[in-house]
C-alpha positions as CSV (number, residue, x, y, z in Angstrom):
1,M,138.5,138.6,109.9
2,L,138.7,138.1,113.6
3,K,134.7,138.1,114.1
4,Q,134.4,135.4,111.2
5,R,136.9,132.9,113.0
6,L,135.0,133.4,116.3
7,A,131.8,132.5,114.6
8,Y,133.3,129.3,113.6
9,E,135.1,128.4,117.0
10,I,131.9,128.9,119.1
11,K,130.4,125.4,119.9
12,R,126.8,124.8,119.7
13,P,125.1,123.7,123.0
14,K,124.3,120.1,123.3
15,K,120.7,119.0,122.9
16,D,119.0,117.1,125.7
17,K,118.6,113.5,125.2
18,K,115.2,112.6,126.6
19,L,114.0,109.3,126.9
20,P,110.8,108.3,124.5
21,V,107.4,108.1,126.3
22,V,106.6,104.2,126.3
23,L,103.0,103.0,126.9
24,S,102.5,100.1,129.1
25,R,101.4,96.8,127.6
26,E,97.8,97.5,129.0
27,E,97.7,100.9,127.4
28,V,98.8,99.3,124.1
29,S,95.9,96.7,124.6
30,Q,93.5,99.4,125.2
31,I,94.4,101.3,122.2
32,L,94.5,98.1,119.8
33,S,91.0,97.3,121.4
34,A,89.6,100.7,120.6
35,V,90.2,100.1,116.8
36,N,87.2,98.3,115.0
37,N,88.6,98.4,111.6
38,I,90.4,95.4,110.8
39,K,92.5,96.9,108.5
40,H,93.7,99.6,110.8
41,K,94.3,97.3,113.6
42,V,96.5,95.0,111.4
43,N,98.3,98.3,110.5
44,L,98.8,99.2,114.4
45,M,99.7,95.8,115.4
46,L,102.5,95.5,112.7
47,I,104.1,98.8,114.1
48,F,104.0,97.4,117.8
49,Y,103.5,93.6,118.0
50,S,105.3,92.4,115.2
51,A,108.3,94.2,114.1
52,G,108.4,97.7,115.5
53,L,108.3,98.9,112.1
54,R,108.2,102.9,111.2
55,V,105.1,104.1,109.7
56,S,106.6,104.9,106.5
57,E,107.4,101.2,106.1
58,V,104.1,99.8,107.0
59,V,102.2,101.9,104.5
60,K,104.5,100.9,101.6
61,L,104.2,97.2,102.4
62,K,102.8,94.7,99.6
63,P,101.5,91.5,100.1
64,E,104.4,89.5,98.7
65,D,106.5,91.2,101.6
66,I,104.8,89.2,104.3
67,D,105.7,85.5,104.4
68,T,103.5,83.8,107.1
69,E,105.2,80.5,106.8
70,R,108.6,81.6,107.9
71,R,107.3,84.4,109.9
72,L,109.1,87.2,108.4
73,I,108.5,90.6,106.8
74,H,110.6,92.0,104.2
75,I,111.2,95.7,104.3
76,K,112.4,97.2,101.1
77,G,114.1,100.5,100.7
78,A,113.8,101.3,104.6
79,K,115.7,104.1,106.4
80,G,119.0,104.7,104.5
81,R,117.6,102.7,101.5
82,K,118.4,99.5,103.1
83,D,116.3,96.1,102.7
84,R,115.9,94.1,105.6
85,Y,113.7,91.3,107.2
86,T,112.1,91.4,110.5
87,I,109.8,89.1,112.6
88,L,106.1,88.6,112.1
89,S,104.6,87.6,115.4
90,D,102.0,85.0,116.2
91,A,99.3,87.5,117.4
92,V,99.5,89.3,114.1
93,I,99.4,86.4,112.0
94,E,96.0,85.3,113.2
95,I,94.5,88.7,112.5
96,F,96.4,89.1,109.5
97,K,94.7,86.0,108.0
98,E,91.3,87.4,109.0
99,Y,92.4,90.6,107.2
100,W,93.7,88.7,104.1
101,G,90.3,87.0,103.7
102,S,88.4,90.4,103.8
103,Y,90.1,92.7,101.9
104,K,92.3,90.5,99.5
105,P,95.1,93.1,98.8
106,E,96.7,93.0,95.3
107,K,99.2,95.8,94.8
108,W,99.6,97.4,98.3
109,L,99.0,95.4,101.5
110,F,97.0,98.6,103.1
111,T,95.4,100.6,100.1
112,G,94.4,104.1,100.4
113,I,91.2,105.7,99.2
114,K,92.4,104.9,95.6
115,P,93.2,101.3,95.1
116,E,96.4,102.1,93.2
117,K,97.8,104.0,96.0
118,H,98.9,102.8,99.5
119,I,97.4,104.3,102.8
120,S,99.1,107.4,103.8
121,T,101.3,108.1,106.8
122,R,99.0,110.7,107.8
123,T,96.1,108.5,107.9
124,V,97.8,106.0,110.2
125,Q,98.8,108.8,112.3
126,A,95.1,109.8,112.3
127,I,93.9,106.1,113.2
128,F,96.4,106.0,116.2
129,E,95.4,109.4,117.5
130,Q,91.4,108.5,117.5
131,A,92.3,105.0,119.0
132,C,94.2,106.8,121.8
133,E,91.5,109.2,122.3
134,K,88.9,106.4,122.5
135,A,91.0,104.4,124.9
136,K,91.5,107.5,127.1
137,I,95.3,107.4,126.9
138,G,96.5,110.7,128.4
139,K,100.1,110.6,127.4
140,E,101.8,112.5,124.9
141,V,102.2,109.9,122.2
142,G,102.5,109.4,118.6
143,V,102.6,106.4,116.2
144,H,106.3,106.4,116.6
145,S,105.8,105.7,120.4
146,L,104.7,102.1,119.3
147,R,108.1,101.6,117.9
148,H,109.5,102.5,121.1
149,C,107.0,100.2,123.1
150,F,108.3,97.3,120.9
151,A,111.7,97.8,121.6
152,T,111.0,98.3,125.4
153,H,108.5,95.3,126.0
């Protein structure tokens, strides 16, 4: 009985709270410049420049979620199953219009290999990794780092 009580009274060690790796504006620009496919570029730009979206939020966007007139993005069922609005930057609107004209998305803003499915989060991660490699970014960063960059910049 004593052993069982001791196990409950032992406190867990606190985890270190480390700051996330944040890329400079120049590094983010290099990464985006390394992406040639407009679909991929708009995808990454929405994560960084526009709203600091999560990858899971970007891949599930639908064309009707983008309001260029009011410069808003409607995020549905985000973390915690909450809906919210976030900003759509001028930098993204310009390239977004070009993307819209080329791809004319219907069900999903970013379709996957199969048109009825959205692009996967893993695909976006791979796009980001390739762009970092091409841009010769040596820092240990992931797509989520762009979200931190948005918040920091």
